[in-house]
C-alpha positions in Angstrom: 0.0 0.0 0.0 1.4 3.4 -1.0 1.5 6.3 1.4 -0.8 8.3 -0.9 -3.4 5.5 -1.0 -3.3 5.3 2.7 -3.7 9.0 3.0 -6.8 8.8 0.8 -8.2 6.1 3.1 -7.4 8.3 6.1 -9.3 11.3 4.6 -12.3 9.1 3.8 -12.3 7.6 7.3 -12.0 11.0 9.0 -14.8 12.4 6.8 -17.0 9.4 7.5 -16.5 9.6 11.2 -17.1 13.3 11.3 -20.2 13.0 9.0 -21.7 10.4 11.3 -20.7 12.3 14.5 -18.8 9.3 15.9 -17.6 9.5 19.5 -13.9 10.4 20.1 -13.1 6.9 21.4 -14.7 5.3 18.3 -12.8 7.6 16.0 -9.5 6.9 17.8 -9.9 3.1 17.6 -10.9 3.3 14.0 -8.0 5.4 13.0 -5.6 3.2 15.0 -6.9 0.2 13.1 -6.3 2.0 9.8 -2.8 2.8 11.0 -2.2 -0.8 11.8 -3.2 -1.7 8.3 -0.9 0.9 6.9 2.0 -0.4 9.1 1.5 -4.0 7.9 1.7 -2.8 4.2 4.7 -0.6 4.9 2.7 2.6 4.2 3.5 4.1 7.7 6.6 4.3 9.8 7.1 4.1 13.5 7.4 7.9 13.6 3.7 8.1 12.5 2.7 6.1 15.6 4.6 8.6 17.8 2.7 11.5 16.2 -0.6 9.6 16.6 0.1 8.9 20.3 1.0 12.6 21.0 -2.4 13.6 19.6 -4.6 10.8 20.7 -3.5 9.9 24.2 -3.9 13.4 25.7 -7.4 13.6 24.2 -8.5 10.2 25.4 -7.0 10.1 28.9 -9.7 11.9 30.7 -7.8 13.3 33.7 -4.9 14.5 31.6 -7.2 16.2 29.1 -9.2 18.0 31.9 -6.1 19.2 33.7 -3.9 20.4 30.8 -6.4 21.1 28.0 -9.9 21.7 29.4 -8.9 23.7 32.5 -7.0 26.4 30.7 -9.8 26.7 28.1 -12.4 27.0 30.9 -10.5 29.9 32.5 -10.2 31.6 29.1 -13.9 31.0 28.4 -14.9 32.5 31.7 -12.8 35.6 31.0 -14.3 36.3 27.6 -17.9 35.2 28.3 -20.1 38.3 28.0 -21.9 39.4 31.1 -25.6 38.3 31.1 -28.1 40.2 33.1 -30.7 38.5 35.2 -33.5 39.4 32.8 -31.5 38.0 29.9 -30.8 34.8 31.8 -34.5 34.4 32.7 -35.5 35.1 29.1 -33.1 32.4 27.9 -34.3 29.9 30.5 -38.0 30.5 29.7 -39.9 28.1 27.6 -38.8 25.0 25.7 -37.3 24.0 22.4 -39.0 21.8 19.8 -38.4 21.1 16.2 -36.5 24.3 15.7 -33.7 22.6 17.7 -33.5 19.8 15.1 -33.1 22.4 12.4 -30.4 24.3 14.4 -28.4 21.2 14.9 -27.9 20.3 11.2 -29.6 17.0 10.9 -33.4 17.4 11.1 -35.4 14.2 11.6 -38.2 14.6 9.0 -39.9 11.4 10.2 -40.2 12.9 13.6 -41.8 16.1 12.1 -44.4 14.1 10.3 -45.1 11.9 13.3 -46.2 14.9 15.4 -49.9 14.7 16.0 -52.0 16.9 13.6 -54.0 19.4 15.6 -57.7 18.8 15.7 -60.8 20.6 17.0 -63.0 19.0 19.5 -66.8 18.8 18.9 -67.2 21.6 21.4 -64.6 23.8 19.8 -66.0 23.2 16.3 -69.5 24.1 17.6 -68.1 27.3 19.1 -66.6 28.3 15.7 -69.8 27.4 13.8 -72.1 29.0 16.4 -71.0 32.0 18.6 -68.0 32.9 16.4 -70.1 32.9 13.2 -72.7 34.9 15.0 -70.4 37.6 16.4 -68.9 38.0 12.9 -72.3 38.6 11.5 -73.0 41.1 14.3 -69.9 43.1 13.7 -69.9 46.1 11.4 -66.2 47.1 11.0 -67.0 50.4 9.4 -69.4 51.4 12.2 -66.8 50.1 14.7 -63.8 52.0 13.3 -65.3 55.1 11.7 -68.4 56.0 13.7 -68.2 54.5 17.2 -64.5 53.9 17.6 -65.5 50.8 19.6 -67.4 47.6 19.3 -71.1 48.0 19.8 -72.6 47.4 23.2 -74.4 44.3 21.8 -71.1 42.8 20.6 -69.5 43.5 23.9 -72.3 41.8 25.8 -72.3 38.9 23.3 -68.6 38.3 23.8 -69.1 38.2 27.6 -72.1 36.0 27.5 -70.4 33.5 25.3 -67.1 33.5 27.2 -64.9 34.7 24.4 -62.5 36.1 27.0 -62.3 32.7 28.7 -60.9 30.5 26.0 -57.8 29.8 28.1 -59.6 29.6 31.5 -60.2 26.1 32.8 -63.7 24.7 32.9 -63.6 24.3 36.7 -63.5 28.1 36.9 -66.3 28.5 34.3 -64.0 28.9 31.3 -64.0 27.2 27.9 -60.5 25.6 28.3 -59.9 25.5 24.5 -56.6 24.1 23.1 -54.2 26.5 21.5 -55.1 25.4 18.0 -58.8 26.2 18.7 -57.9 29.6 20.0 -55.9 30.2 16.8 -58.9 29.2 14.6 -61.2 31.5 16.5 -58.8 34.5 16.1 -58.2 33.8 12.5 -61.9 33.9 11.8 -62.5 37.1 13.8 -59.5 38.8 12.2 -61.0 38.3 8.7 -63.9 40.4 9.8 -62.4 43.1 12.1 -59.0 43.7 13.6 -60.7 45.4 16.5 -62.8 42.4 17.3 -59.8 40.0 17.0 -57.6 42.2 19.2 -60.2 42.6 21.8 -60.7 38.8 22.1 -57.0 37.9 21.6 -55.5 40.0 24.4 -57.3 38.5 27.4 -56.5 35.1 26.1 -52.8 35.9 25.6 -50.4 37.6 27.9 -52.6 38.8 30.8 -53.9 38.1 34.3 -55.9 35.0 33.3 -52.8 33.1 32.1 -50.7 34.3 34.9 -53.3 33.4 37.5 -53.7 29.9 36.3 -50.0 29.2 36.2 -48.8 31.1 39.3 -51.8 32.5 41.3 -52.6 31.4 44.8 -55.8 29.4 45.3 -57.5 32.4 46.8 -56.6 34.5 43.8 -57.7 31.9 41.3 -61.0 31.2 43.1 -61.8 34.9 43.2 -60.7 36.2 39.8 -60.9 33.3 37.3 -64.7 32.8 37.6 -65.3 36.5 37.2 -62.9 36.8 34.3 -64.7 33.8 32.6 -68.1 35.5 32.5 -66.8 39.0 31.8 -67.6 40.5 35.3 -63.9 41.5 35.3 -62.2 42.9 32.2 -58.4 42.4 32.5 -55.5 44.2 31.0 -51.7 43.8 31.5 -49.5 46.8 32.0 -45.8 46.2 31.0 -44.7 49.0 28.6 -43.6 52.3 30.0 -42.7 55.5 28.2 -39.0 54.9 29.2 -39.0 51.2 28.6 -40.5 49.9 25.4 -38.5 47.2 23.7 -36.2 47.1 26.7 -39.0 46.0 29.0 -36.6 44.8 31.6 -35.7 48.4 32.3 -39.1 49.5 33.5 -38.8 52.4 36.0 -42.1 51.6 37.7 -41.5 50.5 41.2 -43.1 49.2 44.4 -41.6 49.8 47.9 -42.4 47.2 50.6 -43.7 49.0 53.7 -46.4 48.9 56.3 -49.6 50.8 55.6 -53.3 50.9 56.1 -55.6 48.9 53.8 -59.4 48.7 54.3 -59.0 49.9 57.9 -56.2 47.5 58.9 -52.4 47.9 59.3 -50.8 45.4 56.9 -47.5 44.7 55.2 -47.8 45.7 51.6 -46.3 47.7 48.7 -46.6 51.4 47.8 -46.7 51.4 44.0 -46.0 54.1 41.5 -46.2 53.5 37.7 -46.7 55.2 34.4 -47.7 52.8 31.6 -48.9 53.3 28.0 -50.0 51.3 25.0 -52.0 49.0 27.3 -54.8 47.2 25.5 -58.1 47.2 27.3 -56.8 49.6 29.9 -59.5 52.2 29.3 -62.2 49.7 30.3 -60.3 47.3 32.5 -61.5 46.5 36.0 -58.4 44.6 37.0 -54.9 45.6 36.1 -52.0 43.2 35.8 -49.0 45.3 36.7 -45.3 44.7 36.2 -42.9 46.7 38.3 -39.6 46.5 40.1 -40.1 45.6 43.8 -37.7 47.0 46.4 -37.3 46.2 50.1 -35.1 49.0 51.5 -36.1 48.3 55.2 -35.5 44.5 54.8 -39.0 43.7 55.8 -38.9 40.4 53.8 -35.2 39.6 54.0 -31.7 40.9 53.2 -32.2 41.6 49.5 -33.1 45.1 48.7 -33.8 44.9 44.9 -36.1 41.9 44.6 -36.6 42.4 40.9 -39.5 42.5 38.5 -42.8 41.5 40.1 -46.4 41.1 38.9 -49.4 42.0 40.9 -53.2 42.3 40.3 -54.6 45.8 41.0 -58.3 46.6 41.0 -58.7 49.7 38.9 -61.2 51.3 41.3 -58.6 51.7 44.1 -57.8 55.2 45.2 -54.8 56.5 43.3 -55.2 54.3 40.2 -55.6 56.6 37.2 -57.2 55.2 34.0 -56.0 57.5 31.2 -57.7 58.5 28.1 -57.6 56.3 25.0 -54.8 56.0 22.4 -55.9 56.0 18.8 -53.8 53.3 17.0 -54.0 54.0 13.2 -57.7 54.0 12.8 -58.0 50.5 14.3 -59.5 51.7 17.6 -59.4 48.7 19.9 -59.5 49.8 23.5 -55.9 50.9 24.3 -54.6 53.6 26.6 -52.3 54.7 29.4 -52.6 53.9 33.1 -50.8 55.5 36.1 -50.6 55.1 39.8 -48.9 57.3 42.4 -48.3 55.9 45.8 -51.0 53.2 45.5 -50.8 51.0 48.6 -51.9 47.3 48.4 -51.2 44.3 50.5 -48.4 41.8 49.6 -51.0 39.2 48.7 -51.9 41.3 45.7 -48.7 39.9 44.1 -49.6 37.1 41.7 -48.7 34.0 43.6 -48.4 35.8 46.8 -45.3 37.2 48.6 -43.2 34.2 47.7 -43.4 35.2 44.0 -41.9 38.6 44.7 -39.1 39.2 42.1 -40.3 36.3 39.9 -42.3 38.5 37.5 -39.9 38.5 34.6 -39.6 34.7 34.5 -43.4 34.5 34.7 -43.8 36.9 31.8 -41.3 35.2 29.6 -42.9 31.8 30.1 -46.4 33.1 29.4 -45.2 35.2 26.5 -43.6 32.2 24.8 -47.1 30.8 24.5 -49.3 33.9 23.9 -46.9 35.4 21.4 -47.2 32.2 19.3 -51.0 32.4 19.1 -52.5 35.9 19.0 -50.6 38.0 16.5 -49.5 35.2 14.2 -53.2 33.9 14.1 -54.5 37.4 13.5 -52.0 37.9 10.6 -52.7 34.5 9.1 -56.5 34.9 9.3 -56.5 38.3 7.8 -54.4 37.3 4.9 -56.4 34.1 4.3 -59.5 36.3 3.9 -57.7 38.9 1.8 -56.3 36.1 -0.4 -59.8 35.0 -1.4 -61.1 38.5 -1.7 -58.2 39.7 -3.8 -58.4 36.6 -6.0 -62.1 37.1 -6.5 -61.7 40.8 -7.2 -59.0 40.0 -9.8 -61.3 37.7 -11.6 -64.3 40.0 -11.4 -62.6 43.3 -12.3 -61.8 43.7 -16.0 -59.5 46.0 -17.9 -58.6 45.8 -21.6 -61.5 43.3 -21.9 -59.9 40.6 -19.7 -60.0 39.9 -16.0 -57.0 41.8 -14.4 -56.0 38.5 -12.7 -54.9 37.2 -16.2 -52.3 40.0 -16.5 -48.8 38.8 -15.6 -48.2 42.0 -13.6 -51.1 41.1 -11.3 -50.2 37.4 -11.2 -46.9 38.2 -9.4 -48.4 39.9 -6.3 -51.4 37.5 -6.3 -48.9 34.6 -6.1 -47.2 36.2 -3.1 -50.5 36.6 -1.4 -51.6 33.0 -2.1 -48.3 31.4 -1.3 -47.8 33.3 1.9 -51.4 32.6 3.0 -50.8 28.9 2.6 -47.5 29.1 4.5 -48.9 31.3 7.3 -51.8 29.0 8.0 -49.3 26.0 8.0 -47.1 27.8 10.5 -49.9 28.7 13.0 -51.2 25.2 12.8 -47.9 23.5 13.5 -46.9 26.0 16.2 -50.1 25.9 18.2 -50.0 22.1 17.8 -46.6 22.2 19.6 -48.2 24.2 22.4 -51.0 21.6 22.7 -48.3 18.9 23.0 -47.0 20.7 26.1 -44.3 22.9 24.6 -43.7 26.5 25.5 -41.8 27.4 22.4 -40.0 30.7 23.1 -37.8 30.6 20.0 -40.6 29.6 17.7 -42.9 32.3 19.1 -40.3 34.9 18.2 -39.9 33.5 14.7 -43.5 33.4 13.9 -44.4 36.7 15.5 -41.8 38.4 13.4 -42.2 36.6 10.1 -46.0 36.3 10.0 -46.6 39.9 10.8 -44.0 41.0 8.2 -45.6 38.7 5.6 -49.0 40.2 6.5 -47.6 43.6 5.8 -46.2 42.5 2.4 -49.4 40.8 1.4 -51.6 43.7 2.5 -49.5 46.1 0.4 -49.8 43.7 -2.6 -53.6 43.5 -2.2 -53.7 47.3 -2.1 -51.7 47.5 -5.3 -54.1 45.1 -7.0 -57.2 46.8 -5.8 -56.0 50.3 -6.7 -58.7 52.9 -6.2 -61.0 50.3 -4.7 -58.5 49.9 -1.9 -57.8 53.5 -1.1 -61.4 54.9 -1.0 -62.7 54.1 2.4 -66.3 53.2 3.3 -68.5 50.3 4.2 -67.6 48.4 1.0 -63.8 48.6 1.7 -62.6 45.4 3.2 -58.9 46.3 2.8 -58.1 49.8 4.0 -58.2 49.1 7.8 -55.9 46.2 7.3 -53.5 48.4 5.4 -53.7 51.2 8.0 -53.3 48.8 10.9 -50.5 46.6 9.6 -47.7 48.5 11.6 -49.6 47.8 14.8 -48.8 44.1 14.7 -45.3 44.9 13.6 -44.8 47.1 16.7 -46.5 45.3 19.6 -45.4 42.3 21.7 -41.8 43.0 20.9 -40.9 45.3 18.1 -40.0 43.4 15.0 -36.6 45.0 14.6 -35.7 44.0 18.1 -37.2 40.5 17.6 -35.2 39.8 14.5 -31.9 41.5 15.6 -31.7 40.1 19.1 -34.3 37.6 20.2 -34.7 34.9 17.5 -31.0 34.0 17.2 -30.0 35.3 20.6 -32.3 32.8 22.3 -32.0 30.2 19.5 -28.3 29.9 19.5 -28.2 29.2 23.2 -31.4 27.2 23.6 -31.2 25.1 20.4 -27.4 24.4 20.3 -26.7 21.0 21.8 -23.6 22.3 23.8 -23.6 26.1 24.2 -26.1 26.1 27.1 -24.2 23.4 28.8 -20.9 25.3 28.4 -22.4 28.4 29.9 -23.9 26.5 32.8 -20.5 24.8 33.5 -18.7 28.2 33.3 -21.2 29.6 35.9 -20.8 26.6 38.2 -19.3 27.5 41.5 -17.9 24.1 42.3 -14.7 23.9 40.2 -14.6 20.1 40.1 -18.1 19.9 38.8 -17.5 22.8 36.4 -14.4 21.1 34.9 -16.2 17.8 34.4 -19.3 19.4 32.8 -17.3 21.9 30.7 -15.0 19.1 29.4 -18.0 17.0 28.3 -19.7 20.0 26.6 -16.5 21.4 25.1 -15.3 18.2 23.4 -18.8 17.4 22.3 -19.0 20.9 20.8 -15.7 20.4 19.0 -16.8 17.1 17.5 -20.1 18.6 16.5 -18.4 21.6 14.8 -16.1 19.4 12.8 -19.0 17.3 11.8 -20.9 20.3 10.5 -18.0 21.5 8.5 -17.6 18.1 6.8 -21.4 17.7 6.3 -21.6 21.2 4.8 -18.8 20.6 2.3 -20.2 17.2 1.4 -23.7 18.5 0.8 -22.2 21.4 -1.3 -20.2 19.1 -3.5 -23.1 16.6 -4.0 -25.9 19.1 -4.0 -27.3 17.1 -1.1 -28.9 14.8 -3.7 -27.6 11.7 -1.9 -29.8 12.4 1.1 -32.8 10.3 1.6 -36.1 12.2 1.6 -39.2 10.8 3.4 -41.2 11.0 0.1 -40.2 10.3 -3.4 -42.3 12.9 -5.2 -42.2 16.6 -6.1 -41.3 17.6 -2.5 -38.2 15.3 -2.1 -35.8 18.0 -3.3 -37.1 20.4 -0.7 -36.2 18.0 2.1 -32.7 17.6 0.8 -32.1 21.3 0.5 -33.5 22.0 3.9 -31.2 19.5 5.4 -28.3 21.0 3.5 -29.1 24.5 4.8 -29.6 23.1 8.3 -26.1 21.8 8.3 -24.9 25.2 6.9 -26.6 27.0 9.8 -25.0 24.7 12.4 -21.5 25.3 10.8 -22.1 29.1 10.5 -23.2 29.3 14.1 -20.2 27.5 15.5 -17.8 29.5 13.3 -19.5 32.8 14.2 -19.3 32.0 17.9 -15.7 30.9 17.6 -14.4 33.9 15.7 -16.6 36.6 17.1 -17.0 35.3 20.7 -18.8 37.8 22.9 -18.9 40.3 20.1 -21.6 38.2 18.4 -24.1 39.6 20.9 -23.3 43.1 19.6 -23.2 42.1 15.9 -26.9 42.4 15.5 -26.9 42.1 11.7 -24.9 38.9 11.8 -27.3 37.6 14.5 -30.3 38.7 12.5 -29.2 36.9 9.4 -28.5 33.7 11.3 -31.9 34.1 12.8 -33.4 34.5 9.3 -31.9 31.2 8.2 -33.3 29.4 11.2 -36.7 31.1 10.7 -37.0 30.1 7.0 -36.1 26.5 7.8 -38.9 26.5 10.3 -41.4 28.1 8.0 -40.5 25.6 5.3 -40.9 22.7 7.7 -44.3 23.8 8.7 -45.3 24.0 5.0 -44.2 20.5 4.3 -46.0 19.2 7.4 -49.2 20.9 6.3 -49.0 19.4 2.9 -48.5 15.9 4.4 -51.1 16.3 7.1 -53.8 17.3 4.6 -53.2 14.2 2.5 -50.6 15.5 0.0 -53.3 17.1 -2.2 -51.9 17.5 -5.7 -54.1 20.5 -6.3 -52.3 22.4 -3.5 -48.8 21.6 -4.9 -48.3 25.1 -6.6 -49.0 26.7 -3.2 -46.5 24.4 -1.5 -43.9 24.9 -4.3 -44.3 28.7 -4.1 -43.9 28.8 -0.3 -40.9 26.5 -0.2 -39.1 28.0 -3.1 -39.6 31.5 -1.7 -38.3 30.4 1.7 -35.4 28.5 0.3 -34.4 31.5 -1.8 -34.6 33.8 1.2 -32.5 31.3 3.2 -29.8 31.4 0.5 -29.9 35.2 0.4 -29.5 35.4 4.2 -26.5 33.2 4.1 -25.0 35.1 1.2 -25.5 38.5 3.0 -24.0 37.0 6.2 -20.8 35.8 4.4 -20.5 39.1 2.4 -20.6 41.1 5.6 -18.7 38.7 7.9 -16.1 40.8 9.9 -13.2 38.3 9.3 -12.7 38.3 5.5 -10.4 35.2 5.6 -13.1 33.3 7.4 -15.7 34.7 5.0 -13.7 33.3 2.0 -13.6 29.9 3.7 -17.4 30.0 4.4 -18.2 30.9 0.8 -16.0 28.0 -0.5 -17.7 25.6 1.9 -21.3 26.6 1.2 -21.3 28.2 -2.3 -18.4 26.4 -4.1 -20.2 26.9 -7.5 -22.0 30.1 -6.5 -25.7 30.8 -5.6 -28.1 28.7 -7.6 -31.6 29.0 -6.1 -34.1 31.3 -7.7 -37.4 32.8 -6.6 -40.6 31.0 -7.7 -40.9 30.9 -11.4 -43.4 32.7 -13.5 -45.1 29.3 -14.1 -45.6 28.7 -10.4 -46.8 32.3 -10.0 -49.4 31.7 -12.7 -50.6 28.5 -11.1 -51.0 30.1 -7.7 -52.8 33.1 -9.2 -55.2 30.7 -10.9 -56.0 28.9 -7.7 -57.0 32.2 -6.0 -59.3 33.1 -8.9 -60.9 29.7 -9.5 -63.4 28.2 -7.1 -62.3 24.7 -6.2 -61.0 22.5 -3.4 -57.5 24.1 -3.3 -59.1 27.5 -2.9 -61.5 26.3 -0.2 -58.6 24.8 1.8 -56.7 28.1 1.5 -59.6 30.0 3.1 -60.7 27.2 5.4 -62.4 28.5 8.6 -62.9 32.1 7.5 -66.2 34.0 7.7 -67.5 33.6 4.2 -71.2 33.4 4.8 -73.1 34.6 1.7 -75.1 36.9 4.0 -76.1 40.1 2.2 -74.3 42.2 4.9 -71.0 40.2 4.5 -68.9 42.0 1.9 -66.5 39.1 1.5 -69.3 36.6 1.3 -71.0 38.6 -1.4 -67.7 38.8 -3.3 -67.5 35.0 -3.2 -71.0 34.8 -4.6 -70.2 37.3 -7.3 -67.2 35.3 -8.3 -69.3 32.2 -8.7 -71.9 34.2 -10.7 -69.4 35.9 -13.0 -67.8 32.5 -13.9 -71.2 31.0 -14.5 -72.1 33.9 -16.7 -69.1 33.8 -19.0 -70.3 31.1 -21.3 -73.7 32.7 -21.4 -72.1 36.0 -22.3 -70.0 34.4 -25.0 -73.1 32.7 -26.4 -74.9 36.0 -26.7 -71.9 37.7 -28.4 -71.6 34.9 -31.0 -75.4 35.1 -31.7 -75.4 38.8 -32.3 -72.0 38.9 -34.0 -70.6 41.5 -31.7 -67.7 41.5 -29.3 -69.4 43.2 -26.3 -67.5 44.6 -23.3 -68.1 42.6 -20.2 -70.2 45.1 -18.3 -73.8 46.2 -18.2 -74.7 42.5 -18.1 -78.3 43.3 -17.5 -78.4 45.0 -20.9 -76.6 42.1 -22.4 -79.3 39.8 -21.0 -82.0 41.9 -22.8 -80.0 41.4 -26.1 -79.8 37.7 -25.5 -83.5 37.4 -24.8 -84.3 39.4 -27.9 -82.5 37.0 -30.2 -83.8 34.0 -28.2 -80.4 32.5 -27.4 -80.9 32.5 -23.6 -83.7 31.7 -21.2 -85.2 33.6 -18.3 -83.0 31.8 -15.8 -79.9 32.7 -17.6 -81.0 36.3 -18.0 -81.7 36.5 -14.3 -78.2 35.2 -13.6 -76.7 37.9 -15.8 -78.7 40.6 -14.0 -77.6 39.2 -10.6 -74.0 39.1 -11.6 -74.1 42.7 -12.8 -75.3 43.8 -9.4 -72.6 41.9 -7.7 -70.0 43.1 -10.3 -70.9 46.8 -9.6 -70.8 46.3 -5.9 -67.3 44.7 -6.2 -65.8 47.6 -8.2 -67.7 50.5 -6.8 -66.5 52.7 -3.9 -68.2 54.7 -1.3 -68.7 58.5 -1.3 -69.7 60.9 1.4 -71.0 64.4 2.0 -68.3 66.7 3.3 -70.0 67.0 6.6 -69.9 63.3 7.1 -66.1 63.3 6.9 -65.6 66.0 9.5 -64.5 64.8 12.9 -67.5 65.1 15.3 -67.1 66.2 18.9 -68.3 64.0 21.7 -71.3 66.2 22.2 -72.6 65.2 18.8 
């Protein structure tokens, strides 16, 4: 055996062991066996064994490795590890990881993904959607709500209370509905297709708020008192976190409580004197009980030695003396109840703390754990539901509205934004379904909640803009017939609340994801913070060398997948989707490698390199969005009619993944490392493209053509053909117009004239005159004309109607 031949075998063995993530001992024994073969065939000398022993023995002798390798590295790691505040630590510790961890680690188990149980509605939950939800949608007039009353009608408010819309999360033993997360999402999706005010009003009490906090952390007395009253609407809750001085940096809230003795209801008790100034608080103007986050201090050591106890959450009745309910904010003509609240020296007993005095200082942890669930439901569901409804409406409008004698939806310029709307609607629904399904499996997905809050609200904004472009003047002229303008106006609200999107993308997604999802980073940090040096050394050694092997494996896997195009990977299905699974696994390995190299070369600076962090987060996010799309396609029976929607969503996400990686490499601070990364990931350049014109065309056709694929796209939305439902009437008009087209064509042929497709009632008269249509067909043409005019017409007003009216009027 020649030395070169042996060297080739050694490279193959090293690559195979790294690819399969073999243990250090397995790799050492395998390499020793190969060296023995090389020695027998005179390919290696005794000197080679000396080199092997110098490398292998220190690594495999545990005590030696710990003392002379791990110990110095632990000291260095402790010295360069960035300082982490208590709030940062609690945010990282909050919640759980789920399938996103598989994607982060470079080798996603697609079988596991498809084996996760598909969310289902119970009979009770489906009945609620078909009954009370349908009814309140019918009762709600969004124009009256937003333009005239700036509030839901008293009848709607009472209906919501009577039917326990504010109690979807409250357990039945307290009188609540106790719906699963998936059911809550379906309710909010349906409501959001009718009115953002309605969806927001229902969503907030069922998201981050007193109800959730009480059930998880409240004392029995607090639960027994408040939860039954919240369930029937006798109490209206709000939660006050955001302050003028602390928006995105919620951990820096200046509001405080001082532990002291005071008089409450005629008795001397140990309590807190609270001072706060909050704003942007949904339901604050009408709330009867205020969930309050503040920093609790004990300067007189009445509870113990600690002075700064930390962020604490308490329940404050709003009718207490000193509680100031401010006037309303007016968020972008989407006037859900929202406003400021203040308190100056409000004294309450310690048992007003949620969970009692023993939960003093635990508020941030409580909030982070609750937020990881609520943030995955409310805003993503509202965004998905709104876009599902707009996808059908925009598709119908594009088929009904004609210019240049053809439906505008047949124009390629219209097909492109239509495809974005349709593809994103499919993806967004897939993501909410999979994510709420994870919650129902017992997860508290903090990283996922950040991913879907950011990306679904951003996709909502993109789709609403596209819908506005397609509708043109129909979209910008407001009135009762405009189903789009309020969504356009209100899009930035979802972008802003529950963690501003810039912050979420730049800091939270990857900041939490890198630590929570990585198989070794969290263990390394925990070991470094361990006070017992013996335990710290043992744990750090295990994590460090696991991390090194993991990193080497990801480099090898990334290179191999780049060279082979990942085509050797086995996909769970041998059909049109198999290539997507291969590419997602490839990018998953790339992400794992990029993460390790970024952490190695940038160290603590990675925390401050927000654009690097954001792009790594984008990669993780698009991998997750793609996975949800594939799961939906499989869960729904791999419907071939839906394939264009699947292809568009996946090709768009994969393209964005490629672009995020390219931007990261192009802007990587260390240019030598950047060259290495580009050679490893893009050895032949970028190759993925956006969805093709053909795919765009197919998606646009689905949106404009009644059928099973279109029905699945809008499943669960309020589409009743009721005369008062603008979207339902648009659906009816779409059916009527399509049914009329062959009748219209027959008339044109009979009279030998190429008529324009309007004034269909007059066309009907011509058809009857030449006896080519019957009375039923003529009636259909007349009906279609009424619907067509309603679809394209816009509202107009007297000048006096548009003037702002004072409260006295």
